[in-house]
Phi, psi and omega in degrees: 000143181271148180235133174256126178241128177226165179205161175209163178301139179285144172275352186264327184204179187277032178234207184244154168263120180256139179236127174245143178215132178195168176257127178257129184282067178197162179293155177304324179297320179290319178297314180300320180302326181279332187251348187299139185274082180228153176298136181076010180288177185278346189304321181292342182278332185238336183275111184296346180261006177237109178273318181211150179220126179223145176270120180276318179210131174265119181268312172219182179290349179239002183225127181209165173253128187229153173243130175244132174246148181239151175282173172297155185214173174054056180058038179065012174293326179259115182282169182304144182236160169226145181229135176242122187226152164269129188238134175239141175239144181210143172243133182261164183301329180280002180096354177295137177242136185236139167232123180230149184210159170205157185293152180208151171264142182220133183297337179270008186219067179283156178304141181254149175295156179073005174231143171268131180280118175257171183226122172270125171269170188319123185210171178170179179229140174237123173262111187247123177300143175266116184306130177078000181228082186295342180256028176221141181229130170278124179246119174254131178233143177229126179232131166219093191243127170267109184290351179069181180074204186239048179277134173297143181302330179296325177293314179299315181295331177282326186286313192296310181302316180291326178296319179294317177299319177296324177302311180294318181296313180291325177295318179300318177294321183294318182294332178290334182272349178292139176288140182293000000 
């Protein structure tokens, strides 16, 4: 499946807002099963940029505070990161499923040694049903992440587009391994 990645300067911070769009050859439910931000979810199994995901506080069944940790990346130029976000999930009447997040400080989630604290500005994923094609999902992703630390912007700008393409490729492989 082809992925279109575009970006523009973020209105939130001194980096970019990245947009990914592609068709995943699976039903929205199967795609959602792979990407939904829940403890014990599948994301850590297939997303090379998610090492661990934990729910710090459950506020409602659709709103929580979560910590995501990432492994080192980009030939170890980017050291491990941690992100603390408030995350909301929503399902719309047309079957679209949304996960949206933004950074938050939480007293139960202080910065840890050996991780650089990064910050996600408003970001998210939308799993959109393709009319008349129940086994295809339009996936829109938005990332505007301040990786923190002292990375040159050129490193960040080189990392994100290829990382987003890898996200779609690995997700496509993951949905194929889910049992029907």
